[in-house]
C-alpha positions in Angstrom: 0.0 0.0 0.0 1.5 3.4 -1.1 1.8 6.5 1.2 -0.7 9.4 0.6 2.1 12.0 0.6 5.7 12.2 -0.6 8.3 10.9 1.7 10.2 14.1 1.8 7.1 15.9 3.0 6.9 13.9 6.2 7.4 16.0 9.3 9.6 13.1 10.5 11.7 12.8 7.4 14.6 15.1 6.7 16.7 14.5 3.6 15.2 11.1 3.3 16.0 10.2 6.9 13.8 10.2 9.9 14.1 13.6 11.9 15.3 13.4 15.5 13.0 16.4 16.3 9.3 15.7 16.7 6.7 17.8 14.9 5.5 19.5 18.1 9.0 20.7 18.8 9.4 22.2 15.3 6.1 23.9 15.6 7.1 25.3 19.0 10.3 26.7 17.5 8.4 28.2 14.7 6.0 29.9 17.1 8.9 31.2 19.2 10.5 32.8 16.2 7.2 34.5 15.4 7.0 35.7 19.0 10.5 37.2 18.9 9.7 39.0 15.6 6.5 40.4 17.2 8.5 41.6 20.2 11.1 43.3 17.9 8.5 45.3 16.1 6.2 46.1 19.0 8.6 46.5 22.0 8.6 49.9 23.7 11.5 52.0 22.6 13.7 54.3 24.7 14.3 58.1 24.2 17.9 59.2 23.9 19.0 62.8 24.5 22.2 64.7 23.6 23.8 67.4 25.8 22.2 70.8 25.9 23.6 73.4 23.6 25.2 76.5 25.0 22.7 79.1 26.2 22.1 81.8 23.6 22.4 84.5 26.3 23.9 84.8 29.7 21.1 87.0 31.0 17.8 88.7 30.1 16.5 85.4 28.6 18.1 82.9 26.3 17.4 79.5 25.0 19.1 76.2 24.4 18.3 73.0 22.5 19.2 69.3 22.4 18.7 66.4 20.1 16.0 63.8 21.1 15.9 60.5 19.3 14.2 57.1 19.7 16.2 53.9 19.5 13.3 52.1 17.8 10.0 52.9 16.0 7.9 52.6 19.1 8.8 55.3 21.6 5.8 56.8 23.5 5.4 60.4 22.3 3.9 61.3 25.7 7.2 60.4 27.3 9.4 62.3 24.9 11.9 64.6 26.7 11.9 68.3 25.9 14.3 69.5 23.2 14.0 73.2 24.0 14.3 75.2 27.2 14.8 78.7 28.5 18.1 79.7 30.2 19.9 82.8 31.3 16.7 84.2 32.7 18.4 86.3 35.3 18.3 90.1 34.6 21.5 91.5 33.1 21.3 94.6 35.3 21.1 94.6 39.1 21.8 96.9 42.0 23.9 96.5 45.1 22.7 97.7 48.4 23.4 101.3 49.2 24.9 103.0 52.2 24.5 106.6 53.5 21.8 109.0 54.4 18.6 110.4 52.8 19.8 113.9 52.0 21.0 115.3 48.7 19.7 115.0 45.2 19.4 111.6 43.5 21.9 110.7 40.7 22.5 107.7 38.6 24.9 106.8 35.7 25.2 103.6 33.7 27.9 102.6 31.2 26.8 102.1 27.6 25.8 98.6 26.6 28.7 96.1 26.7 30.9 98.4 28.9 31.9 98.3 32.5 33.5 100.7 35.0 37.3 100.6 34.8 38.0 103.8 36.7 36.4 105.6 39.6 37.3 109.3 40.1 36.6 111.1 43.3 37.3 114.2 45.4 37.8 113.7 49.1 38.7 115.4 52.4 37.2 114.3 55.6 34.6 112.5 53.6 33.7 111.7 50.0 33.1 115.0 48.4 32.3 113.7 44.9 32.4 110.6 42.7 32.3 109.7 39.0 33.1 106.8 36.7 34.8 106.0 33.5 33.8 103.0 31.3 35.4 100.7 28.9 34.6 97.7 26.6 38.2 96.5 27.0 38.6 96.8 23.2 38.6 100.4 22.1 39.7 102.8 24.8 39.0 105.8 22.6 35.2 105.2 23.0 35.3 105.1 26.8 32.3 106.9 28.3 32.9 109.3 31.3 30.2 110.4 33.8 30.0 113.7 35.6 31.4 114.0 39.1 28.4 113.8 41.5 28.8 115.9 44.6 30.8 119.0 45.6 34.1 120.5 44.5 35.9 120.3 47.8 38.6 117.9 48.8 41.5 116.5 46.8 41.2 114.5 43.5 42.0 110.8 43.3 41.0 107.7 41.3 40.9 103.9 41.3 41.7 102.0 38.2 40.5 98.5 37.3 41.5 97.4 33.8 39.4 94.2 34.0 36.6 95.8 36.1 35.6 95.1 39.6 32.6 93.6 41.4 32.5 95.1 44.9 33.5 98.0 47.1 33.7 98.6 50.8 31.7 101.7 51.7 31.8 103.4 55.1 29.2 105.9 56.1 26.2 106.9 58.2 24.3 110.0 57.2 27.0 110.7 54.7 29.6 108.6 52.8 32.9 108.6 54.7 35.1 106.5 52.4 35.2 103.9 49.7 37.6 101.0 49.4 37.9 98.6 46.5 36.7 95.1 47.3 40.0 93.7 46.0 41.9 95.4 48.9 43.1 92.9 51.5 41.7 94.9 54.4 38.4 96.8 54.4 40.0 99.2 57.0 42.2 100.7 54.2 40.7 104.1 53.7 40.8 105.7 50.3 38.5 108.3 48.9 37.9 109.8 52.3 38.5 109.4 56.0 36.2 107.6 58.3 36.4 110.3 61.1 34.1 112.8 62.8 30.6 113.0 61.4 31.6 110.7 58.6 32.4 107.7 60.8 29.9 104.9 60.6 29.4 101.3 59.7 31.4 99.6 56.8 29.5 97.4 54.3 30.7 95.5 51.3 28.5 96.3 48.3 28.9 93.4 45.9 27.6 92.5 42.5 26.2 89.0 41.8 28.5 86.3 40.4 29.9 87.0 36.9 28.8 90.6 37.2 30.9 93.8 37.2 30.2 97.3 38.3 28.8 99.2 35.3 27.3 102.2 37.0 26.7 104.2 40.2 23.7 105.6 41.9 23.0 107.6 45.1 22.4 111.1 46.5 24.7 114.1 46.7 24.9 117.8 47.5 28.1 119.4 48.5 29.2 115.9 49.6 28.1 112.3 48.6 25.2 111.5 50.9 24.5 108.0 49.7 26.2 105.6 47.3 25.4 102.3 45.6 26.5 100.5 42.5 24.8 99.2 39.4 26.0 95.8 38.1 25.9 94.1 34.7 26.3 90.4 34.1 28.9 89.4 31.5 29.6 86.0 30.0 
């Protein structure tokens, strides 16, 4: 009696010889392969992110971006990381505290955009008679801006020079400003721009700009003397 199918079609015949693997096992392997293929095409992918780009501005609002990619075709869009964010949101301009009294007329001077104070001029005797600033962009000294001297005409002239700028000053005063000392001095007791004696004696306070900022202006009150003093700061890269 002949077989109803060809010998080579037998699930138990491989190359004309009986297979050592039963049919159920080969079917199981086949189903397993299908399952792995299914997992490959349907498995949840993972989002990958690059480093953030450099912020487009150091202050007054900037932005930065990064690349976001999926390692497969099946990343959940609801879980996608952001590729854009704001940065450098701190204001470029800020003010230090002030020290002194309430008398005198208000004054304020700021350096042009991109410049900082590289020289402070003053007149002083027993106190700080007047103060003014000179600005630079550290590139073209010929364009330096110079403020007026705010205060009176008494005392002797003097100046502080800071080619790279400065971020703080020690100021001594009470109802009037007694003296000013650069924050770079080793001792805040060093008196320059006035003497902390008599009616000008008072507390000493360090007036400091925020990190990465330089003094780029002054504000205060003055009459025949400097009644009150503070500094305006600008944040540079």
